[in-house]
Structure formats: C-alpha cells, structure tokens
DSSP file (Angstrom, degrees, kcal/mol; ACC not computed):
  #  RESIDUE AA STRUCTURE BP1 BP2  ACC     N-H-->O    O-->H-N    N-H-->O    O-->H-N    TCO  KAPPA ALPHA  PHI   PSI    X-CA   Y-CA   Z-CA
    1    1 A M              0   0    0      0, 0.0     3,-0.1     0, 0.0     6,-0.1   0.000 360.0 360.0 360.0 127.6 -176.4   21.6 -120.6
    2    2 A P    >   -     0   0    0      0, 0.0     3,-1.5     0, 0.0     2,-0.0  -0.270 360.0 -96.8 -58.1 143.9 -173.7   21.4 -123.2
    3    3 A S  T 3  S+     0   0    0      1,-0.2     3,-0.1     3,-0.0     0, 0.0  -0.343 108.3  28.9 -65.7 139.7 -171.4   18.4 -123.0
    4    4 A G  T 3  S+     0   0    0      1,-0.3     2,-0.5    -3,-0.1    -1,-0.2   0.377  91.4 120.4  92.0  -4.0 -168.1   19.2 -121.1
    5    5 A M    <   -     0   0    0     -3,-1.5    -1,-0.3    -4,-0.0     2,-0.2  -0.775  61.6-127.3 -95.0 135.1 -169.5   21.9 -119.0
    6    6 A L        -     0   0    0     -2,-0.5     2,-0.2    59,-0.1    -1,-0.0  -0.532  28.5-114.9 -73.8 140.3 -169.5   21.8 -115.2
    7    7 A Q     >  -     0   0    0     -2,-0.2     4,-2.5     1,-0.1     5,-0.2  -0.499  25.3-114.2 -74.4 150.6 -172.9   22.3 -113.5
    8    8 A S  H  > S+     0   0    0      1,-0.2     4,-2.1     2,-0.2     5,-0.1   0.859 116.4  50.7 -48.6 -48.1 -173.1   25.5 -111.3
    9    9 A K  H  > S+     0   0    0      2,-0.2     4,-2.3     1,-0.2    -1,-0.2   0.930 112.5  46.2 -63.5 -46.9 -173.5   23.4 -108.1
   10   10 A S  H  > S+     0   0    0      1,-0.2     4,-2.4     2,-0.2    -2,-0.2   0.878 111.8  50.8 -60.5 -41.6 -170.4   21.3 -108.9
   11   11 A L  H  X S+     0   0    0     -4,-2.5     4,-1.9     1,-0.2    -1,-0.2   0.912 110.4  50.1 -66.3 -44.0 -168.4   24.3 -109.8
   12   12 A S  H  X S+     0   0    0     -4,-2.1     4,-2.3    -5,-0.2    -2,-0.2   0.909 111.1  48.7 -56.1 -49.9 -169.4   26.0 -106.5
   13   13 A I  H  X S+     0   0    0     -4,-2.3     4,-2.2     1,-0.2    -2,-0.2   0.907 111.8  49.0 -62.5 -43.7 -168.4   22.9 -104.5
   14   14 A L  H  X S+     0   0    0     -4,-2.4     4,-1.8     1,-0.2    -1,-0.2   0.849 111.5  49.9 -66.9 -34.8 -165.0   22.6 -106.3
   15   15 A Q  H  X S+     0   0    0     -4,-1.9     4,-1.5     2,-0.2    -1,-0.2   0.843 110.4  48.9 -73.2 -35.8 -164.3   26.3 -105.6
   16   16 A D  H  X S+     0   0    0     -4,-2.3     4,-2.3     2,-0.2    -2,-0.2   0.882 111.8  49.2 -69.3 -36.9 -165.2   26.0 -102.0
   17   17 A Q  H  X S+     0   0    0     -4,-2.2     4,-2.3     2,-0.2    -2,-0.2   0.869 108.5  54.0 -68.0 -34.4 -162.9   23.0 -101.7
   18   18 A L  H  X S+     0   0    0     -4,-1.8     4,-1.9     2,-0.2    -1,-0.2   0.887 110.3  46.9 -64.5 -40.1 -160.1   24.9 -103.5
   19   19 A T  H  X S+     0   0    0     -4,-1.5     4,-2.1     2,-0.2    -2,-0.2   0.895 111.6  51.4 -69.8 -46.4 -160.5   27.8 -100.9
   20   20 A H  H  X S+     0   0    0     -4,-2.3     4,-2.8     2,-0.2     5,-0.2   0.910 109.8  48.6 -62.4 -45.1 -160.5   25.3  -98.0
   21   21 A E  H  X S+     0   0    0     -4,-2.3     4,-2.9     1,-0.2    -1,-0.2   0.914 110.2  53.0 -63.8 -43.8 -157.3   23.6  -99.2
   22   22 A F  H  X S+     0   0    0     -4,-1.9     4,-2.4     2,-0.2    -2,-0.2   0.925 111.0  45.0 -60.9 -43.0 -155.6   26.9  -99.6
   23   23 A I  H  X S+     0   0    0     -4,-2.1     4,-2.6     2,-0.2    -2,-0.2   0.912 113.5  49.6 -64.1 -47.8 -156.4   28.0  -96.0
   24   24 A A  H  X S+     0   0    0     -4,-2.8     4,-2.4     2,-0.2     5,-0.3   0.877 110.5  51.2 -62.5 -35.9 -155.4   24.6  -94.6
   25   25 A Y  H  X S+     0   0    0     -4,-2.9     4,-2.6    -5,-0.2    -2,-0.2   0.955 111.3  46.9 -59.3 -49.8 -152.1   24.9  -96.6
   26   26 A K  H  X S+     0   0    0     -4,-2.4     4,-2.5    -5,-0.2     5,-0.2   0.916 113.8  49.5 -65.4 -41.0 -151.4   28.5  -95.2
   27   27 A K  H  X S+     0   0    0     -4,-2.6     4,-2.7     1,-0.2    -1,-0.2   0.965 112.8  44.3 -66.2 -47.5 -152.2   27.4  -91.6
   28   28 A A  H  X S+     0   0    0     -4,-2.4     4,-2.6     1,-0.2    20,-0.2   0.878 113.4  52.2 -66.0 -34.7 -150.0   24.2  -91.7
   29   29 A Q  H  X S+     0   0    0     -4,-2.6     4,-1.6    -5,-0.3    -1,-0.2   0.930 110.5  48.3 -64.1 -40.9 -147.2   26.2  -93.3
   30   30 A R  H  X S+     0   0    0     -4,-2.5     4,-1.4     2,-0.2     3,-0.3   0.947 110.1  50.8 -63.6 -46.8 -147.5   28.9  -90.6
   31   31 A Y  H >X S+     0   0    0     -4,-2.7     4,-2.4     1,-0.2     3,-1.0   0.937 106.4  56.7 -57.6 -44.8 -147.4   26.2  -87.9
   32   32 A G  H 3< S+     0   0    0     -4,-2.6    -1,-0.2     1,-0.3    -2,-0.2   0.866 107.7  47.6 -51.9 -38.3 -144.3   24.7  -89.5
   33   33 A E  H 3< S+     0   0    0     -4,-1.6    -1,-0.3    -3,-0.3    -2,-0.2   0.726 115.4  44.7 -76.0 -21.8 -142.5   28.1  -89.2
   34   34 A T  H << S+     0   0    0     -4,-1.4    -2,-0.2    -3,-1.0    -1,-0.2   0.788  87.9  99.3 -97.9 -30.1 -143.5   28.6  -85.6
   35   35 A F     <  -     0   0    0     -4,-2.4     3,-0.0    -5,-0.2     0, 0.0  -0.240  46.9-169.5 -57.1 143.2 -142.8   25.1  -84.1
   36   36 A Q        +     0   0    0      5,-0.0     2,-0.3     0, 0.0    -1,-0.1   0.695  65.3  87.3 -95.2 -34.0 -139.6   24.7  -82.2
   37   37 A N  S  > S-     0   0    0      1,-0.1     4,-2.5     2,-0.0     5,-0.1  -0.516  75.5-140.9 -74.3 134.4 -139.8   21.0  -81.9
   38   38 A A  H  > S+     0   0    0     -2,-0.3     4,-2.4     1,-0.2    -1,-0.1   0.854  98.7  50.6 -69.1 -36.2 -138.3   19.4  -85.1
   39   39 A Q  H  > S+     0   0    0      2,-0.2     4,-2.3     1,-0.2    -1,-0.2   0.914 111.9  46.4 -71.8 -38.3 -140.9   16.5  -85.3
   40   40 A L  H  > S+     0   0    0      2,-0.2     4,-2.7     1,-0.2    -2,-0.2   0.895 112.5  51.7 -64.4 -43.2 -143.8   18.9  -85.1
   41   41 A K  H  X S+     0   0    0     -4,-2.5     4,-2.2     2,-0.2    -2,-0.2   0.925 111.7  46.3 -53.9 -49.5 -142.1   21.1  -87.6
   42   42 A T  H  X S+     0   0    0     -4,-2.4     4,-2.1     1,-0.2    -2,-0.2   0.918 113.0  49.6 -60.4 -48.0 -141.7   18.2  -90.0
   43   43 A L  H  X S+     0   0    0     -4,-2.3     4,-2.1     1,-0.2    -1,-0.2   0.874 111.5  48.2 -61.3 -40.0 -145.2   17.1  -89.5
   44   44 A A  H  X S+     0   0    0     -4,-2.7     4,-2.5     1,-0.2    -1,-0.2   0.872 112.0  49.5 -63.9 -40.8 -146.6   20.5  -90.1
   45   45 A N  H  X S+     0   0    0     -4,-2.2     4,-1.9     2,-0.2    -1,-0.2   0.810 110.6  50.3 -72.3 -31.8 -144.6   21.0  -93.2
   46   46 A E  H  X S+     0   0    0     -4,-2.1     4,-2.2     2,-0.2    -2,-0.2   0.909 110.9  49.2 -69.8 -40.7 -145.7   17.5  -94.6
   47   47 A L  H  X S+     0   0    0     -4,-2.1     4,-2.1     1,-0.2    -2,-0.2   0.920 109.1  52.2 -67.7 -37.9 -149.2   18.4  -94.0
   48   48 A A  H  X S+     0   0    0     -4,-2.5     4,-2.4   -20,-0.2    -1,-0.2   0.928 108.5  51.0 -59.8 -41.4 -148.8   21.7  -95.7
   49   49 A N  H  X S+     0   0    0     -4,-1.9     4,-2.5     1,-0.2    -1,-0.2   0.871 107.6  53.4 -63.8 -36.3 -147.3   20.0  -98.7
   50   50 A C  H  X S+     0   0    0     -4,-2.2     4,-2.2     2,-0.2    -1,-0.2   0.907 111.8  44.6 -55.8 -45.7 -150.3   17.6  -98.8
   51   51 A H  H  X S+     0   0    0     -4,-2.1     4,-2.3     2,-0.2    -2,-0.2   0.839 111.7  52.0 -70.3 -33.6 -152.7   20.5  -98.9
   52   52 A K  H  X S+     0   0    0     -4,-2.4     4,-2.9    -5,-0.2    -1,-0.2   0.912 108.0  53.1 -66.8 -42.0 -150.7   22.3 -101.4
   53   53 A E  H  X S+     0   0    0     -4,-2.5     4,-2.3     2,-0.2    -2,-0.2   0.932 111.7  45.1 -58.6 -46.3 -150.7   19.2 -103.6
   54   54 A R  H  X S+     0   0    0     -4,-2.2     4,-2.5     2,-0.2     5,-0.2   0.894 110.6  54.0 -60.7 -41.7 -154.5   19.0 -103.4
   55   55 A Y  H  X S+     0   0    0     -4,-2.3     4,-2.9     1,-0.2    -2,-0.2   0.929 110.6  46.0 -57.4 -48.5 -154.9   22.6 -104.0
   56   56 A N  H  X S+     0   0    0     -4,-2.9     4,-2.7     1,-0.2    -2,-0.2   0.895 111.0  52.2 -68.6 -37.6 -152.8   22.4 -107.2
   57   57 A R  H  X S+     0   0    0     -4,-2.3     4,-1.7     2,-0.2    -1,-0.2   0.934 113.3  44.1 -59.7 -49.5 -154.7   19.2 -108.4
   58   58 A L  H  X S+     0   0    0     -4,-2.5     4,-3.3     2,-0.2     5,-0.3   0.926 113.8  52.0 -62.5 -46.9 -158.1   21.0 -107.9
   59   59 A F  H  X S+     0   0    0     -4,-2.9     4,-1.8     1,-0.2    -2,-0.2   0.916 111.8  44.9 -56.8 -45.0 -156.7   24.2 -109.5
   60   60 A N  H  X S+     0   0    0     -4,-2.7     4,-1.1     2,-0.2    -1,-0.2   0.806 111.6  52.7 -71.9 -27.5 -155.5   22.3 -112.5
   61   61 A Y  H  X S+     0   0    0     -4,-1.7     4,-0.6    -5,-0.2     3,-0.3   0.934 111.0  46.9 -74.4 -43.9 -158.7   20.3 -112.9
   62   62 A L  H >< S+     0   0    0     -4,-3.3     3,-0.8     1,-0.2     4,-0.3   0.875 111.2  51.8 -64.1 -32.4 -160.8   23.5 -112.8
   63   63 A N  H >< S+     0   0    0     -4,-1.8     3,-1.1    -5,-0.3    -1,-0.2   0.771  98.2  66.3 -69.3 -25.5 -158.5   25.2 -115.4
   64   64 A S  H 3< S+     0   0    0     -4,-1.1    -1,-0.2    -3,-0.3    -2,-0.2   0.732  95.9  58.5 -69.7 -18.2 -158.8   22.2 -117.7
   65   65 A W  T <<        0   0    0     -3,-0.8    -1,-0.2    -4,-0.6    -2,-0.2   0.594 360.0 360.0 -80.9 -12.9 -162.5   23.1 -118.1
   66   66 A S    <         0   0    0     -3,-1.1    -1,-0.2    -4,-0.3    -2,-0.1   0.483 360.0 360.0 -90.7 360.0 -161.8   26.6 -119.4
C-alpha cells in the first residue's frame, strides 16, 4: 500500500462514524427545536454542537487525504 493512503477498512470505519455523527447532530438539533423547557433546549443544542464539531473534524480529516 502506498504511503499516505488510508486502508479500505479504516476508510469504511471513518465514513460510518461520519454518518453516525451527522445523524446524531440532526436528532439533537431537532430535539432542541421541539423542547419547551429552556434547560432541555440548551442541553440538546449543546449536544448538537458537539456532534457537529466531531462531524466537521472527521470530514476535514477525510478531505485531507484527497
């Protein structure tokens, strides 16, 4: 395998994690929109931001290999 290339299995795992982070982000974001309780709304929005941050880091990491 050439230096600097991701193995197929590693790429598959990273892509799966990217998908999971995106789904978790969208779910938390949706909960934040529907909660009436301010504390729950804030918590859901913070959780959404954490998932979005992880998604962006994974996305940027994968793009750095292209």
